[in-house]
GUZASE-955835 format. One line per field, with one value per residue: residue number from 1; residue in one letter; x, y, z of N, C-alpha, C in turn. Coordinates in steps of 0.001 Angstrom, whole numbers, padded with zeros to 6 digits. Example, Ala and Ser with C-alpha at 12.3 -4.5 7.8 and 13.67 -1.06 7.14 Angstrom:
! GUZASE-955835
seq	(1; 2)
type	(a; s)
n_u	(013190; 012850)
n_v	(-005690; -002250)
n_w	(007800; 007080)
ca_u	(012300; 013670)
ca_v	(-004500; -001060)
ca_w	(007800; 007140)
c_u	(013200; 012900)
c_v	(-003300; 000030)
c_w	(007800; 007870)
//
This chain:
! GUZASE-955835
seq	(1; 2; 3; 4; 5; 6; 7; 8; 9; 10; 11; 12; 13; 14; 15; 16; 17; 18; 19; 20; 21; 22; 23; 24; 25; 26; 27; 28; 29; 30; 31; 32; 33; 34; 35; 36; 37; 38; 39; 40; 41; 42; 43; 44; 45; 46; 47; 48; 49; 50; 51; 52; 53; 54; 55; 56; 57; 58; 59; 60; 61; 62; 63; 64; 65; 66; 67; 68; 69; 70; 71; 72; 73; 74; 75; 76; 77; 78; 79; 80; 81; 82; 83; 84; 85; 86; 87; 88; 89; 90; 91; 92; 93; 94; 95; 96; 97; 98; 99; 100; 101; 102; 103; 104; 105; 106; 107; 108; 109; 110; 111; 112; 113; 114; 115; 116; 117; 118; 119; 120; 121; 122; 123; 124; 125; 126; 127; 128; 129; 130; 131; 132; 133; 134; 135; 136; 137; 138; 139; 140; 141; 142; 143; 144; 145; 146; 147; 148; 149; 150; 151; 152; 153; 154; 155; 156; 157; 158; 159; 160; 161; 162; 163; 164; 165; 166; 167; 168; 169; 170; 171; 172; 173; 174; 175; 176; 177; 178; 179; 180; 181; 182; 183; 184; 185; 186; 187; 188; 189; 190; 191; 192; 193; 194; 195; 196; 197; 198; 199; 200; 201; 202; 203; 204; 205; 206; 207; 208; 209; 210; 211; 212; 213; 214; 215; 216; 217; 218; 219; 220; 221; 222; 223; 224; 225; 226; 227; 228; 229; 230; 231; 232; 233; 234; 235; 236; 237; 238; 239; 240; 241; 242; 243; 244; 245; 246; 247; 248; 249; 250; 251; 252; 253; 254; 255; 256; 257; 258; 259; 260; 261)
type	(x; x; x; x; x; x; x; x; x; x; x; x; x; x; x; x; x; x; x; x; x; x; x; x; x; x; x; x; x; x; x; x; x; x; x; x; x; x; x; x; x; x; x; x; x; x; x; x; x; x; x; x; x; x; x; x; x; x; x; x; x; x; x; x; x; x; x; x; x; x; x; x; x; x; x; x; x; x; x; x; x; x; x; x; x; x; x; x; x; x; x; x; x; x; x; x; x; x; x; x; x; x; x; x; x; x; x; x; x; x; x; x; x; x; x; x; x; x; x; x; x; x; x; x; x; x; x; x; x; x; x; x; x; x; x; x; x; x; x; x; x; x; x; x; x; x; x; x; x; x; x; x; x; x; x; x; x; x; x; x; x; x; x; x; x; x; x; x; x; x; x; x; x; x; x; x; x; x; x; x; x; x; x; x; x; x; x; x; x; x; x; x; x; x; x; x; x; x; x; x; x; x; x; x; x; x; x; x; x; x; x; x; x; x; x; x; x; x; x; x; x; x; x; x; x; x; x; x; x; x; x; x; x; x; x; x; x; x; x; x; x; x; x; x; x; x; x; x; x; x; x; x; x; x; x; x; x; x; x; x; x)
n_u	(-006392; -006172; -009377; -010452; -012467; -012422; -013536; -016595; -018652; -020932; -022453; -023456; -026298; -029935; -031206; -032574; -031275; -028738; -028868; -029411; -027313; -025141; -026117; -025932; -023029; -022089; -022929; -021582; -019370; -017593; -015241; -016406; -016385; -017977; -019098; -020376; -023179; -023428; -024220; -023576; -024289; -023129; -023166; -022095; -019289; -019251; -020729; -021779; -022419; -022106; -022617; -024480; -022101; -020200; -018584; -016148; -016688; -015737; -016117; -014677; -014010; -013517; -014981; -015067; -015103; -015129; -015201; -014366; -013272; -013227; -010533; -007833; -006080; -006811; -009670; -012963; -015140; -015108; -015538; -013773; -012621; -015286; -017873; -021477; -024077; -026462; -028491; -030521; -033231; -034736; -037209; -036276; -033775; -030284; -029463; -026707; -025870; -023411; -022547; -021357; -020918; -019326; -017402; -020816; -021699; -022405; -022788; -024302; -024597; -025852; -026991; -028008; -027647; -025742; -022531; -021072; -020351; -018091; -017314; -015671; -013938; -010941; -007465; -004948; -001629; 000835; 003579; 003908; 006529; 007560; 009625; 011945; 013259; 016003; 014711; 012779; 013459; 014241; 011727; 010287; 011471; 011397; 008527; 008251; 010289; 011050; 011551; 014481; 015835; 014818; 013205; 014425; 014342; 014020; 014863; 015865; 016017; 017959; 019656; 022052; 025664; 028757; 030471; 028015; 024951; 023065; 021298; 019119; 018841; 019122; 018012; 019229; 017492; 019193; 019991; 021803; 023574; 022532; 023796; 022593; 022964; 022015; 021490; 020356; 021153; 023954; 026422; 029591; 032669; 032690; 030364; 030772; 033084; 031553; 029893; 031905; 032818; 030592; 030442; 033072; 032766; 030181; 031074; 032635; 031186; 028870; 029038; 028344; 027909; 028208; 027018; 027665; 025787; 025317; 023014; 021453; 020694; 022760; 026476; 029177; 031673; 034034; 033858; 032830; 035057; 036267; 034255; 034335; 036965; 036749; 034776; 032183; 028947; 026439; 023328; 021332; 018960; 015851; 014879; 012469; 010467; 010775; 008973; 006448; 005766; 005683; 003430; 001400; 000725; -000131; -002357; -003619; -003909; -006018; -008004; -008846; -009579; -011596; -013100; -013806; -015650)
n_v	(024482; 022561; 022846; 021164; 019020; 015852; 013244; 011669; 009498; 006379; 004090; 000526; 001792; 002425; 001467; 003188; 005582; 005436; 005984; 008494; 009533; 008816; 009650; 012887; 013014; 012239; 014309; 016207; 015669; 014266; 011490; 008159; 005545; 002621; -000455; -003476; -006028; -007143; -007059; -007061; -005778; -005211; -003626; -003001; -002815; -005463; -007979; -008510; -010579; -010080; -012220; -011995; -010845; -010055; -006923; -004249; -001094; 001688; 005026; 007753; 010915; 011756; 010426; 007468; 004360; 001622; -001857; -004247; -007312; -009165; -009898; -009550; -007341; -006430; -004853; -006715; -005560; -002301; 001029; 003782; 007335; 009855; 009082; 009605; 009594; 007662; 007334; 005599; 004408; 001022; -000770; -001273; -001525; -000321; 001211; 001929; 003434; 003671; 005282; 005896; 007479; 007388; 004767; 003870; 002308; 000803; -000036; -001278; -001425; -003126; -002726; -004550; -004750; -003000; -002229; -000299; 003220; 005712; 009266; 011544; 014513; 014621; 015659; 015626; 016756; 015812; 014292; 011626; 009392; 006768; 004160; 002042; -001230; -003010; -005592; -004798; -002728; -004333; -005721; -003928; -002901; -005359; -005164; -002711; -002078; 000270; 002043; 001398; 001780; 002743; 000322; -002133; -005448; -007407; -010638; -012509; -012815; -012636; -014281; -017176; -016715; -017727; -016235; -015287; -014148; -012469; -009190; -008691; -009386; -009029; -007935; -004829; -002261; -002398; -005219; -005997; -008127; -006975; -006463; -005908; -004369; -003751; -000923; 000239; 002203; 004757; 004110; 002468; 001397; -001544; -002138; -001981; -003662; -005498; -006198; -005495; -008432; -010229; -009308; -009969; -012801; -013627; -012521; -015229; -017269; -016196; -015057; -012150; -008718; -006955; -005446; -003630; -002639; -000091; 000433; 002686; 005415; 007232; 007780; 007180; 009797; 009797; 007139; 007101; 007351; 005173; 003224; 004133; 003389; 000450; -000084; 000306; 001026; 003561; 003866; 006380; 005825; 006727; 004813; 005234; 006157; 003494; 002461; 003819; 002602; -000103; 000479; 001493; -001020; -002793; -001854; -001681; -004362; -004705; -003354; -004927; -007505; -006872; -006337; -008706; -009732)
n_w	(022416; 024787; 025821; 024036; 022941; 021560; 021043; 021249; 022882; 022628; 024917; 024224; 022776; 022019; 019066; 017687; 019042; 018340; 015484; 015165; 016574; 014651; 012199; 012791; 013191; 010675; 009000; 010223; 009453; 010775; 012099; 012369; 014465; 014624; 016493; 016983; 015931; 012516; 009038; 005392; 002834; -000605; -004098; -007213; -009106; -009393; -007225; -003758; -000425; 003102; 005703; 008612; 011621; 014433; 014086; 013271; 012193; 010043; 009431; 007680; 007772; 005083; 003655; 003152; 003685; 006086; 006743; 009056; 010624; 013623; 013498; 011807; 008861; 006541; 005258; 005053; 003431; 001669; 000721; -001409; -000461; -000589; -000711; -000621; 002107; 003458; 006346; 008668; 010700; 010102; 010897; 013418; 012660; 012700; 009704; 007334; 004808; 002048; -000953; -004189; -007197; -009558; -009895; -010179; -007192; -003962; -000921; 002040; 005150; 007509; 011121; 013917; 016465; 019059; 020015; 020635; 019975; 018658; 018033; 016326; 015755; 014358; 013873; 011877; 010912; 010454; 008523; 006333; 005829; 003837; 003869; 001929; 001980; 001178; -000195; -000680; -002685; -004507; -005460; -005856; -008416; -009838; -010142; -011498; -014000; -015014; -012864; -012769; -015401; -018513; -020761; -019455; -018876; -016308; -016060; -013867; -010161; -006919; -008130; -008137; -008086; -007943; -006355; -004597; -004335; -006957; -007019; -008981; -011931; -015758; -018798; -020982; -022788; -025442; -025526; -023927; -021259; -017836; -014663; -011911; -008556; -005664; -003123; -000315; 001575; 001502; -000748; -000544; -000793; -000277; -001496; -004272; -004806; -004383; -006297; -008651; -008423; -009202; -011983; -012674; -012587; -013966; -016606; -017148; -017891; -019639; -022820; -023874; -024397; -021640; -018292; -015272; -012521; -009943; -007517; -005675; -003046; -002978; -003401; -001583; -000985; -003481; -004627; -007248; -008854; -008054; -009226; -012238; -012526; -012598; -014549; -014324; -013180; -011925; -010367; -009788; -006940; -005281; -002190; -001549; -003747; -004725; -002487; -002894; -005032; -004193; -002161; -003969; -006043; -003890; -003234; -005575; -005782; -003727; -004533; -007080; -005335; -004576; -006694; -007934; -006312)
ca_u	(-006270; -007021; -010640; -011090; -013005; -012103; -014767; -018098; -019238; -022265; -021973; -024923; -027194; -030540; -031039; -033014; -030258; -027242; -029457; -029256; -025594; -024343; -026371; -025624; -021408; -021556; -023314; -020577; -018030; -016567; -014893; -017162; -016032; -019239; -018487; -021402; -023543; -024043; -024386; -023244; -024696; -022393; -023433; -021725; -018532; -019672; -022016; -021436; -023285; -021464; -023414; -024160; -021203; -019775; -017581; -015609; -017011; -015272; -016263; -013786; -014100; -013230; -016303; -014639; -015872; -014202; -015693; -013062; -013787; -012194; -009077; -007239; -005656; -007604; -010838; -013790; -015935; -014466; -015819; -013254; -013283; -016081; -019100; -022807; -024285; -027670; -028674; -032238; -033682; -035835; -037555; -035194; -032137; -029570; -028819; -025962; -025855; -022604; -022953; -021163; -021666; -018036; -018137; -021713; -021353; -022821; -022325; -024995; -024373; -026911; -026690; -029341; -026902; -024544; -022013; -020072; -020087; -017577; -017604; -014898; -013074; -009242; -006105; -003343; -000715; 002062; 004066; 004062; 007567; 007804; 011027; 011846; 014400; 016520; 014386; 011329; 013782; 014365; 010488; 009625; 012034; 010604; 007077; 008069; 011520; 011293; 012521; 015954; 015675; 013751; 013954; 014818; 013858; 014331; 015162; 015647; 016444; 018757; 020839; 023153; 026845; 029623; 030397; 026833; 023523; 022978; 020059; 018316; 019662; 018243; 018577; 018565; 017306; 020580; 020350; 023257; 022974; 022489; 023998; 022034; 023550; 021030; 021852; 019287; 021613; 025055; 027048; 030673; 033795; 032324; 029442; 031523; 033823; 031017; 029324; 032533; 033180; 029658; 030387; 034034; 032018; 029525; 031900; 033617; 030314; 028195; 029596; 028227; 027844; 027726; 026965; 027320; 025240; 025124; 021775; 021569; 020366; 023714; 027554; 030221; 032612; 035356; 033304; 032739; 036405; 036920; 033386; 035064; 038448; 036506; 033852; 031084; 028209; 025914; 022083; 020611; 017430; 015003; 014133; 010808; 009699; 009976; 007964; 005091; 005134; 004745; 001596; 000508; 000794; -001102; -003492; -004329; -004587; -007167; -009138; -008949; -009880; -012899; -013605; -014445; -016436)
ca_v	(023081; 021796; 023008; 020404; 017307; 014971; 012023; 011527; 007949; 005915; 002469; -000103; 002661; 001696; 002112; 004981; 006840; 005313; 006116; 009965; 009799; 008603; 010472; 013823; 013107; 012200; 015863; 017337; 015440; 013520; 010402; 007238; 004023; 001781; -001934; -004281; -007223; -006211; -007592; -005992; -005910; -004655; -003502; -001973; -003370; -006713; -007814; -009445; -010658; -010485; -012519; -010952; -010925; -009114; -006305; -002685; -000419; 002726; 006179; 008671; 012144; 011977; 010161; 006658; 003559; 000140; -002869; -005106; -008476; -008762; -010119; -009464; -006112; -006056; -004849; -007364; -004710; -001055; 002049; 004605; 008354; 011041; 008114; 010077; 008613; 007743; 006690; 005487; 003270; 000928; -001795; -001567; -001958; 000807; 001157; 003297; 003170; 004652; 005209; 006883; 007733; 006611; 004004; 003195; 001427; 001297; -000731; -001260; -002069; -003290; -003557; -004643; -004317; -001547; -002328; 000758; 004293; 006841; 010004; 012308; 015420; 014393; 016580; 015225; 017143; 014699; 013874; 010046; 009035; 005190; 003850; 000540; -002346; -003466; -006525; -004039; -002094; -005507; -006299; -002673; -002948; -006224; -004655; -001592; -002116; 001293; 002544; 001363; 002129; 002465; -000912; -003027; -006733; -008027; -012448; -013094; -012144; -013387; -015082; -017764; -017518; -018310; -015271; -015096; -013767; -011008; -008788; -008518; -009876; -008657; -007180; -003488; -002213; -002739; -006421; -006591; -008460; -006135; -007220; -004926; -004600; -003194; -000853; 001287; 003595; 005337; 003078; 002598; 000502; -002925; -002515; -001817; -004489; -007102; -005892; -006330; -009740; -010869; -009066; -011117; -014168; -013693; -012457; -016152; -017775; -015747; -014789; -011455; -007618; -007190; -004212; -003546; -001193; -000317; 001092; 003641; 006580; 007983; 007240; 007570; 010439; 009098; 006341; 007197; 007095; 003298; 002684; 004340; 002748; -001071; -000136; -000207; 001946; 004019; 004732; 006545; 005652; 006761; 003913; 006264; 005877; 001544; 002093; 004157; 001544; -001049; 000753; 001287; -002322; -003493; -000903; -002529; -005710; -004823; -002955; -006116; -008553; -006598; -005904; -009855; -010083)
ca_w	(022531; 025828; 026034; 022892; 023112; 020164; 021109; 021871; 022651; 023585; 024964; 023900; 022663; 021382; 017790; 017658; 019566; 017580; 014389; 015279; 016527; 013297; 011399; 013243; 012893; 009411; 008587; 010734; 008567; 011949; 011784; 013342; 014644; 014902; 016877; 016896; 014883; 011529; 007668; 004741; 001003; -001900; -005119; -008137; -009983; -008763; -006002; -002657; 000680; 004346; 006497; 010367; 012552; 014869; 013377; 013329; 010914; 010357; 008367; 007940; 007432; 003536; 003222; 003044; 004780; 005959; 007898; 009563; 011077; 014601; 013238; 009974; 008997; 005729; 005245; 003916; 002504; 001789; -000339; -001015; -000296; -001639; -000522; 000027; 003121; 004037; 007705; 008831; 011315; 009628; 011729; 014690; 012729; 011993; 008278; 007070; 003225; 001434; -001982; -005056; -008612; -010413; -010814; -009202; -006445; -002685; 000153; 002631; 006386; 008932; 012520; 014467; 017739; 018735; 021053; 020951; 018611; 019010; 016982; 016535; 014713; 014314; 013571; 011669; 010020; 010286; 007263; 006121; 005185; 003812; 003105; 001456; 002496; -000196; -000547; -001229; -003835; -005767; -005498; -006909; -009561; -010406; -010672; -012665; -014608; -015419; -012070; -013372; -016606; -019772; -021417; -018745; -018964; -015905; -016208; -012240; -008964; -006417; -009348; -007524; -009006; -007214; -005434; -003843; -005198; -007581; -006564; -010084; -013399; -016954; -020175; -021139; -024303; -026499; -025359; -022722; -019773; -017031; -013355; -010949; -007158; -004614; -001524; 000125; 002084; 000876; -001278; -000655; -001514; -000461; -002723; -005681; -005083; -004371; -007532; -009597; -008183; -009695; -012950; -013451; -012950; -014980; -017932; -017712; -018334; -020462; -024164; -024742; -023419; -019709; -017588; -014075; -012206; -008850; -007454; -004455; -003179; -003238; -003624; -000680; -001772; -004140; -004927; -008436; -009005; -008176; -010365; -013304; -012640; -012966; -015750; -013344; -013150; -010870; -011095; -007967; -007250; -004002; -001684; -001375; -005034; -004904; -001663; -003386; -005735; -003591; -001958; -005227; -006319; -002668; -003313; -006951; -005212; -002787; -005733; -007986; -004704; -004119; -007730; -007952; -005093)
c_u	(-006740; -008411; -011307; -011638; -013484; -013011; -015698; -018115; -020467; -021937; -023384; -026000; -028233; -030269; -031616; -031682; -029094; -027655; -028869; -028114; -025070; -024682; -025943; -023936; -021454; -022075; -022372; -019154; -017005; -016502; -015897; -016600; -017844; -018992; -020243; -021901; -024045; -023764; -024241; -023793; -024055; -022971; -022681; -020860; -018781; -020757; -021473; -021972; -022192; -022635; -023157; -023312; -020771; -018397; -017369; -016045; -016246; -015566; -015454; -014385; -014322; -014210; -015659; -015125; -014897; -014943; -014629; -013918; -012861; -010831; -008594; -006487; -006462; -008885; -011935; -014477; -015247; -015272; -014424; -013664; -014114; -017507; -020071; -023317; -025775; -027884; -030256; -032156; -034833; -036063; -036460; -033617; -031320; -028908; -028096; -025550; -024834; -022574; -021836; -021005; -020289; -017038; -019445; -021701; -022075; -022720; -023343; -024966; -025627; -026571; -027950; -029004; -025756; -023939; -021634; -020140; -019081; -017768; -016565; -014112; -011661; -008667; -004989; -002611; 000635; 002155; 004496; 004999; 007677; 008961; 011389; 013138; 014855; 015665; 013076; 012140; 013580; 012809; 009982; 010038; 011551; 009600; 006826; 009253; 012168; 012362; 014135; 016310; 014795; 013965; 014270; 014121; 014333; 014218; 014861; 016344; 017018; 019364; 021851; 024261; 027384; 029881; 029213; 025799; 023365; 021776; 019150; 019455; 018651; 018798; 018176; 018040; 018078; 020569; 021386; 022728; 023530; 022721; 023456; 022462; 022447; 021779; 020929; 019847; 023004; 025766; 028596; 031253; 033091; 031094; 029806; 032229; 032969; 030176; 030323; 032976; 031718; 029842; 031562; 033711; 031269; 029927; 032649; 032363; 029243; 029113; 028902; 028370; 027685; 027757; 027116; 027260; 024969; 024157; 021701; 020836; 021472; 025339; 028369; 031188; 033891; 035048; 033235; 033958; 036484; 035461; 033779; 035890; 037800; 035358; 032640; 030261; 027102; 024819; 021600; 019524; 017038; 014293; 012462; 009841; 009388; 009028; 006624; 005075; 004743; 003788; 000797; -000057; -000430; -002502; -004625; -005106; -005441; -008387; -009672; -009793; -011392; -013938; -014385; -015246; -018129)
c_v	(021969; 022006; 021769; 019031; 016557; 013877; 012340; 009658; 007640; 004489; 001861; 000796; 001687; 002085; 003122; 005940; 006487; 005729; 007833; 010474; 009735; 009993; 012312; 013616; 012971; 013439; 016812; 016795; 014870; 012112; 009166; 005998; 003582; 000143; -002532; -005421; -006607; -007260; -006506; -006377; -004971; -004304; -002885; -002869; -004835; -006858; -008767; -009341; -010472; -010877; -011932; -011752; -009857; -008299; -005014; -002162; 001390; 003736; 007350; 009587; 012582; 011133; 008367; 005498; 002278; -000820; -003903; -006200; -008481; -009564; -010055; -008047; -005553; -006099; -005682; -006797; -003146; -000427; 003052; 006099; 008969; 010066; 009536; 009049; 008816; 006861; 006872; 004444; 002473; -000618; -002361; -001736; -000397; 000716; 002218; 002657; 004397; 004174; 006058; 006560; 007137; 006300; 004008; 002231; 001897; 000124; -000369; -002317; -001873; -003806; -003451; -004911; -003678; -001978; -000937; 002008; 005040; 007692; 010902; 013166; 015130; 015454; 015634; 015681; 016642; 014466; 012493; 009874; 007299; 005118; 002578; -000236; -002324; -004468; -005613; -003353; -002675; -005537; -005099; -002638; -004169; -005831; -003510; -001357; -000929; 002265; 002429; 001617; 001818; 001466; -001990; -003798; -007438; -009803; -013017; -012046; -013252; -014588; -015730; -017631; -017311; -017273; -014717; -014966; -012331; -010960; -008925; -008697; -009642; -008114; -006112; -003710; -002557; -004335; -006722; -006942; -007384; -006984; -006056; -005238; -003383; -002542; 000361; 002171; 003956; 004462; 003176; 001810; -000882; -003337; -002696; -003141; -005865; -006921; -006496; -007810; -010547; -010837; -010112; -012055; -014554; -013867; -014273; -017359; -017238; -014881; -013632; -010169; -007466; -005627; -004517; -002848; -001345; 000992; 001350; 004403; 007625; 007194; 007850; 008488; 009458; 007755; 006255; 006574; 005520; 002939; 003058; 003467; 001007; -001397; -000289; 001303; 002278; 004750; 005307; 006472; 005806; 005536; 004337; 005494; 004188; 002012; 002614; 003310; 000389; -001058; 000934; -000252; -003091; -002807; -001819; -003825; -005906; -004498; -004375; -007319; -007999; -006830; -007708; -010565; -010312)
c_w	(024120; 026110; 024946; 023171; 021697; 019869; 021900; 021875; 023306; 023170; 024927; 023918; 022215; 019917; 017097; 018208; 018539; 015904; 014328; 015480; 015213; 012303; 011325; 012897; 011440; 008799; 008950; 010182; 009964; 011502; 012770; 013245; 015432; 015410; 017290; 016021; 013669; 010242; 006577; 003262; 000016; -003226; -005987; -009124; -010058; -007878; -004722; -001166; 001923; 005215; 007929; 010833; 013728; 014501; 013685; 011893; 011356; 009142; 008719; 007540; 006074; 003002; 002686; 004017; 004848; 006805; 007729; 010532; 012297; 014260; 011966; 009938; 007448; 006207; 004453; 002979; 002737; 000297; 000108; -000637; -001321; -001932; 000174; 001025; 003422; 005362; 008256; 009894; 010612; 010226; 012907; 014600; 011762; 010800; 007641; 005580; 002703; -000150; -003027; -006509; -010067; -010049; -010034; -008484; -004850; -002083; 001482; 003816; 007338; 010054; 013251; 016615; 017649; 019748; 021647; 019641; 019329; 017841; 017284; 015446; 015115; 013702; 013317; 010273; 009867; 008820; 007269; 005580; 005395; 003027; 002932; 001846; 001056; -001149; -001634; -002713; -004960; -006061; -006507; -008404; -010689; -011345; -011767; -013023; -014518; -014335; -012386; -014309; -017784; -020494; -021041; -018631; -017666; -016146; -014696; -011059; -008098; -007104; -008390; -008596; -007893; -006112; -004320; -004727; -005753; -007617; -007696; -011303; -014760; -018121; -020526; -022619; -025605; -026693; -024474; -021841; -018592; -015212; -012320; -009380; -006252; -003528; -001362; 001012; 000874; 000296; -001721; -001241; -001468; -001109; -003812; -005869; -004963; -006149; -008761; -009555; -009107; -011384; -013764; -013344; -013511; -016597; -018139; -018172; -019278; -022068; -024364; -023618; -022020; -018988; -016318; -013222; -010890; -008479; -006204; -004080; -003661; -003083; -002330; -001657; -001933; -004466; -006602; -009290; -009491; -009641; -011498; -013230; -013517; -014183; -015424; -013905; -012208; -011331; -009563; -007894; -005231; -003439; -001416; -002344; -005065; -003523; -002306; -004624; -005436; -002996; -002991; -005613; -005399; -002743; -004711; -006787; -004590; -003863; -006447; -006787; -004627; -005843; -008485; -007353; -005704)
//
């Protein structure tokens, strides 16, 4: 590992030097970072043109491509993994074309000035763990109510009641009102008593069947007995599942954004 040279860099290369450098790196399935003045044409599910500007372009070893402006975290253009590449020098302009066939689309990136190119073969075996907050768990259930249970229909969230705010308020498949209290960690006595207060209050104003459900990764020792004595329920929900739902939602939003361009 000590003899490994993960990064090769060119500063202010000519277009001819840059073309050969990028072409070799892509053929060797290396990651590439290009910084310079470029413009972008996208054709596929829609079409878009990005006028010249100084940007950062990333080509990853899985064939994905991202074009970033100097500020902001979202790419202004992108292509997912699996692209095929063509790299050429045309009239002293570095042209990188990334295309895929399903669906048929391509992004063409043209540089007339390159400040920096780095190519690298990176190793990443780390496991990614994404954990949600209680607010994230709430958003995920609103996006995908089946996380809670089949047939659940959320009506509102952060519903104001006299003892505080109900995390999620809805109706189950049998038409019963459901009061949901969310905890991202082990739920204990305080969470049960908090839910019980909400349920008792809503019973005084809603003339219909009602369920109170505590949702958390797991219960503290002995808490199931307390729930049973108060006529309340528990459902186990891993915050990571909620994080996955939110992550898929953000990816979908990003794809929808580019579909409209």
